[in-house]
Each structure stands twice: as C-alpha cells, then as structure tokens.
C-alpha positions in Angstrom: 124.6 70.9 95.0 121.6 70.9 92.7 121.6 73.6 89.9 118.0 75.2 89.4 117.6 75.2 85.8 115.7 78.0 84.9 115.6 77.8 81.4 114.3 74.1 81.6 111.7 75.3 83.9 110.5 77.9 81.7 110.2 75.8 78.6 108.2 73.3 80.7 106.1 76.2 81.7 105.6 77.6 78.2 104.5 74.1 77.2 102.0 74.1 79.6 101.0 77.7 78.8 100.4 76.5 74.9 98.6 73.6 76.1 96.2 75.5 77.6 95.7 78.0 75.0 95.0 75.4 72.2 92.1 74.3 74.7 91.0 77.6 74.9 90.9 78.2 71.1 89.4 74.9 70.6 86.5 75.8 72.7 85.7 79.0 70.8 87.9 81.4 73.1 90.1 84.3 72.0 93.7 83.9 71.5 95.6 85.9 74.1 97.1 89.0 72.9 100.2 90.7 74.3 101.7 94.4 73.1 105.1 95.5 73.6 106.2 99.4 73.4 110.0 99.6 72.6 111.3 103.2 72.3 114.5 103.4 71.1 117.3 101.0 70.4 119.2 99.8 73.7 121.0 96.7 73.3 119.6 95.1 76.1 115.6 95.9 75.5 115.8 95.1 71.9 117.1 91.7 73.0 114.4 91.2 75.9 111.7 92.3 73.4 113.1 90.0 71.1 112.8 87.0 73.3 109.3 88.2 74.4 108.0 87.9 70.6 109.6 84.6 70.4 107.8 83.2 73.7 104.2 84.4 72.3 104.7 82.1 69.5 106.0 79.2 71.4 102.9 80.0 74.0 100.3 80.3 70.8 100.0 84.1 71.5 99.2 86.7 69.3 101.8 89.7 69.6 102.2 93.2 68.8 105.7 95.0 68.9 104.9 99.2 68.4 108.0 100.8 68.0 109.0 104.6 68.5 112.4 106.7 68.2 114.0 107.9 70.9 112.6 111.6 70.1 109.3 110.4 70.4 107.3 112.9 73.1 105.7 112.3 76.4 102.5 112.9 74.8 102.8 110.6 71.7 103.6 107.7 74.2 100.9 108.5 76.5 98.5 108.8 73.4 99.8 104.9 72.4 99.2 103.9 75.9 95.7 104.8 75.7 95.1 103.2 72.5 96.1 100.1 73.9 94.1 100.3 76.9 91.0 101.3 74.9 91.5 98.3 72.4 89.7 95.4 73.3 91.8 92.8 71.6 94.9 93.5 73.5 94.6 91.8 76.7 98.0 92.8 78.2 101.0 95.2 77.4 104.3 96.2 78.6 106.4 99.6 77.8 109.7 98.5 77.9 111.7 100.2 80.4 114.2 102.3 80.7 112.7 105.5 78.7 114.4 108.1 77.6 115.3 111.1 79.9 112.6 113.6 78.5 110.0 111.1 79.5 108.5 110.7 82.9 108.4 106.7 83.5 106.0 106.7 86.6 103.7 109.0 84.6 103.5 106.3 81.7 103.3 103.5 84.4 100.4 105.1 85.9 98.5 105.6 82.5 98.5 101.9 81.9 95.3 100.1 82.5 96.1 98.2 86.0 93.8 95.2 84.4 96.6 95.0 81.4 99.3 95.7 83.3 101.3 92.4 82.9 104.6 93.9 84.0 103.0 94.3 87.4 104.4 97.8 87.8 101.0 99.8 88.3 100.5 100.9 92.0 97.3 99.1 92.0 99.2 95.9 91.2 101.9 97.1 93.5 99.3 97.9 96.5 97.1 94.6 96.1 100.2 92.6 96.1 101.4 94.1 99.2 98.1 93.1 100.8 98.0 89.9 99.3 95.2 90.3 96.9 94.9 88.9 93.4 97.2 90.8 91.1 100.0 90.7 88.5 103.0 90.0 90.4 106.3 91.7 88.6 107.5 89.0 86.4 111.4 88.6 88.1 109.8 88.1 91.8 107.3 85.9 90.1 109.7 83.8 88.3 111.7 83.4 91.2 108.7 82.4 93.2 108.0 79.8 90.8 111.5 78.5 90.8 111.4 78.1 94.4 108.0 76.2 94.3 109.2 73.8 91.1 112.2 72.9 93.3 110.6 72.1 96.4 112.3 74.7 98.1 110.9 75.0 101.8 110.5 78.3 102.4 108.3 78.5 105.5 109.5 79.7 108.7 113.2 79.7 106.6 115.6 83.1 107.3 115.6 84.6 104.0 118.1 87.5 103.0 117.2 89.7 100.0 120.3 91.7 98.6 118.9 94.9 96.9 116.0 97.1 97.7 114.7 97.9 93.9 111.1 98.7 93.1 111.5 95.7 90.4 113.0 93.1 92.3 114.0 93.6 95.7 111.1 95.4 97.5 108.3 92.9 95.9 110.5 90.1 96.7 110.5 91.0 100.2 106.7 91.5 100.2 106.3 88.2 98.7 108.6 85.9 100.9 107.2 87.1 104.2 103.3 86.8 102.9 101.8 83.3 104.3 100.7 82.1 101.2 103.9 82.7 99.1 107.3 82.4 101.2 106.0 82.5 105.0 109.7 83.2 105.8 111.4 85.4 108.1 112.9 88.2 105.6 115.6 90.6 106.2 116.4 93.2 103.0 120.0 94.3 103.1 121.7 96.7 100.6 124.8 98.7 100.0 124.5 100.7 103.0 123.5 97.9 105.5 126.1 97.5 108.3 125.8 93.9 109.3 125.2 92.7 105.7 127.7 89.8 105.5 126.5 88.5 109.1 122.8 88.8 107.9 123.6 86.4 104.7 125.6 84.2 107.2 122.7 83.2 108.9 120.3 82.9 106.0 118.7 79.7 104.6 117.8 81.6 101.3 119.7 84.4 99.5 118.1 86.0 96.7 121.0 88.5 95.4 119.6 91.5 93.1 122.1 94.1 94.3 123.7 94.8 90.8 127.3 94.1 91.5 129.1 91.2 89.8 130.6 88.8 92.3 129.3 90.3 95.4 128.2 87.2 97.2 131.6 85.4 98.2 131.7 82.1 100.0 132.7 83.7 103.5 128.8 85.1 103.2 127.1 82.1 102.8 126.5 79.2 105.2 126.7 75.4 104.2 123.4 74.1 102.6 121.9 77.7 101.7 119.7 78.2 98.6 120.9 81.0 96.7 119.1 83.0 94.0 121.4 85.2 91.5 119.5 87.9 89.8 122.4 89.9 88.7 122.9 90.0 85.0 125.7 92.4 84.6 127.5 92.7 81.3 131.3 92.5 82.2 134.1 92.3 79.1 135.2 88.9 78.2 137.7 88.7 75.3 137.0 85.0 74.6 133.5 85.6 73.8 132.5 86.7 69.8 130.5 89.3 71.4 133.5 90.8 73.5 131.4 90.4 77.0 129.5 87.9 79.3 126.9 88.1 81.7 127.7 88.0 85.3 126.0 87.3 88.0 126.2 89.0 91.8 127.3 85.9 93.2 130.9 84.4 92.7 129.3 81.2 91.3 132.8 78.9 91.5 133.4 79.8 95.4 129.9 79.8 96.4 128.1 76.9 94.7 130.0 73.9 96.7 128.4 75.1 99.6 125.1 75.5 98.6 122.0 73.0 98.5 120.9 74.9 95.4 121.8 77.9 93.4 120.7 79.4 90.4 123.2 80.1 87.0 124.0 83.5 85.2 122.7 82.8 82.5 120.1 80.2 82.2 118.8 80.6 85.8 116.0 83.7 86.7 116.3 85.5 83.3 114.2 82.6 81.6 111.7 82.9 84.3 111.1 86.5 83.9 109.9 86.2 80.4 107.9 82.8 81.0 106.5 84.6 84.1 105.3 87.6 81.7 103.5 84.7 79.7 101.7 83.7 82.8 100.6 87.2 83.7 99.4 87.6 79.9 97.6 84.2 80.0 95.9 85.3 83.1 94.8 88.8 81.8 93.4 86.9 78.8 91.4 84.6 81.4 90.0 87.6 83.4 91.5 85.9 86.2 91.9 88.9 88.4 89.7 91.6 87.4 86.6 91.6 85.8 
C-alpha cells in the first residue's frame, strides 16, 4: 500500500511555482496578486484563508485579505467584488464560502469576473470545463487530478466511482474523470440515495469519496488493489487532542488501507492540494493563459 502524500506533493508544486514567479519578475513581469474576501469569523474559513496567505508568501505572490463582519449587506459585498474586478493589479480573487444567510451566494459568484475566478465556481468556467475548453478548474478537483497524475495512477479505461454530487467536488470530478484529456475513465456517481452504492464501489478501480460522512467507506466496499481518494474533512470530537477534535475522512482508514494499492490520508492528503491548486490557478490568471 502506497500512501499518497498530498502535503509533500503540494510543497514541491509550490516550490516549482515560486521558481517560475522569480523568473517572471526577473524578466520584468508583474508579480501575481491574489485577493480574498472573508466575511465573518467562521473558524474553518479563518484557517483556510490564513493558509492561503501563507501559500502566497511561499509562491512569491502578492496577497490581499479583505474582511467584512457578518452584518455586511449584499450590496456592499457586490461593490467590493466589482472593485476587485476593475483593479488591474488583481489577477485573481476568491470570496470565501459559506456566506451569511442574508447574502445570495450564487449572485456573488455570478458577479465575479470569470477571468479572475480562480476558485473556478463561475458558470462560465464550469461550462467550459464541462465541454473540455481551457478554464479555471475548481481547486479540490484540480488537486485530486494532480495527485493521480503525480503518483502515476492509471485512469484511462478504469472504473471510477465518485461518492457525492456537490457542485464543489462531486459533479466537477465526474466531468473531469470522464473526459479524454483528464481521467478517460468509466465514471459512476453515487450518493446517499443510491440503492446499489456498495456494489458499485466493490467494482471500482478508483474511489473518490466526497460524501461528507465520517468513516462511510468500509473494507467490505473496496476491492483489493483499488486506489482511494478521501476528500472528507469532518471535525469529530477527540478528548486526546488539545483542540478537542480531529479531522476525520469519509474512509475508515485503518480498515480500508490494507486492501488498497494507494490511499490518501486525512489530514495530509487532498487538503493541502486544494490550496496548492488555487496557487496554480492564480499563476495561470497572472499569465493570462486561458483568457486574453
């Protein structure tokens, strides 16, 4: 069994990006600039945005963090999005989700200039991805693709089961894994209401678990030699930890790992690759690789 080390892979990619940024600046080019809008004080969002700022420093990017309190109006937030759209120094930006209930998330996503949408959530980027055109691929699916490629996982013609159908992971992952230039796999999407979920999993060469239920995937659902990508990151109580909780994946790791050819751990698997992929998208935005 090979452990797919997302932390080490992400560190290597960030070093590669930093080298490219140094070369761009040495040749008189502009330093890539990523901005983030953070509303409120959600613990998970705070940690994620802090890690993005650190990643920007590692990659040699300029970063800007714009904070609003929970009571910010939708109009104020949309004004800020427009200001970032219009700022020529900002190459890409993200609006950290979730947003407070009084704000329409989809309206905010739609307001982002798709050429600066490094999260890959704008319908134009989602649509271009679906038909195989150059675009910003959302960070978690891009991170998973990168791990599969870097670890030499053969995906062409393989059976891939995706657990979960979210707009952030499940749906884009299915689109990418079936496309010839990416996964070229035979893809099945299962979810909590799938009647034959266990049977589908048992036939899979690759399982991408993004169902949001800790320890959902058990040994009896996995065939010998499968590759398991665990996207789950649920906080579960743990009295032995200083924080009082630990991060738990969708896969019962100790049970499943002995049967696998390869598996990602939680934490240290897909998570670090998500931020790393955001850095890749920001570099692409700065280089105007997709949209002139």
